[in-house]
C-alpha positions in Angstrom: 126.8 38.8 142.9 128.0 36.4 140.2 131.7 36.6 141.0 132.8 38.2 137.9 131.2 35.6 135.7 129.6 36.9 132.5 127.3 34.6 130.6 126.4 35.3 127.0 123.2 33.7 125.5 122.8 33.5 121.7 121.4 31.1 119.1 118.1 29.2 119.1 117.4 28.1 122.7 114.9 25.3 122.4 112.7 26.7 119.6 112.4 25.5 116.0 114.7 26.9 113.3 113.6 30.1 111.5 111.7 28.2 108.8 110.6 25.0 107.2 112.1 23.6 104.1 109.5 23.3 101.4 111.6 22.9 98.2 113.2 19.8 97.0 115.5 21.2 94.5 119.1 22.3 95.5 120.2 25.7 94.1 124.0 26.1 93.8 124.8 29.7 94.5 127.1 32.0 92.7 129.0 35.0 94.2 127.8 38.3 93.4 124.0 37.4 93.1 121.0 37.8 95.2 118.5 34.9 95.2 114.6 35.0 95.8 111.5 33.2 95.0 109.5 35.3 92.4 105.9 35.9 92.3 105.7 33.3 89.7 106.9 30.7 92.4 110.3 29.9 90.9 113.7 30.8 92.1 115.3 33.6 90.6 118.9 35.4 90.7 119.7 39.0 90.1 123.2 40.6 90.3 124.2 42.8 93.0 125.2 46.3 92.7 128.9 45.5 92.6 128.4 42.7 89.8 128.3 44.8 86.6 128.2 41.8 84.1 125.5 39.6 85.5 122.0 39.4 84.4 118.7 38.4 86.0 118.0 34.6 85.4 115.5 31.9 86.7 117.8 29.3 88.2 115.3 26.9 89.5 112.9 24.4 87.8 110.6 23.6 90.6 107.5 26.0 91.3 106.8 26.7 95.0 103.2 27.3 95.9 103.3 30.4 98.0 101.1 31.0 100.8 100.0 34.3 102.1 101.6 35.4 105.2 104.8 33.6 104.7 108.1 34.6 103.5 110.2 32.5 101.3 113.9 32.4 101.0 117.0 30.2 100.1 118.3 28.3 103.2 122.0 27.8 103.8 122.0 24.5 102.1 120.5 25.9 99.1 116.8 24.8 99.4 113.9 27.1 99.4 112.3 27.5 102.9 109.4 29.3 104.3 108.8 31.3 107.5 105.7 32.7 109.0 105.7 36.5 109.1 104.5 38.2 112.2 101.6 40.5 112.0 100.8 39.1 108.6 
């Protein structure tokens, strides 16, 4: 028995963050766009479905050397980060 005490665990417990920052250029996000690292290694933005007037555009000048087996994304601070994919 735990005398009615319920403990919830969440977040990152002792491990590293999801990924590692690999980009040096900070990208400023605009609402209504999805940001991703393209096959060419540059950061691109593309309008979300609700954004009728937006256009696809390259937004970064830094080229990221992509490695197989890694996922590349824009982290919360606006920098490109990489994370090792499972089963890749």
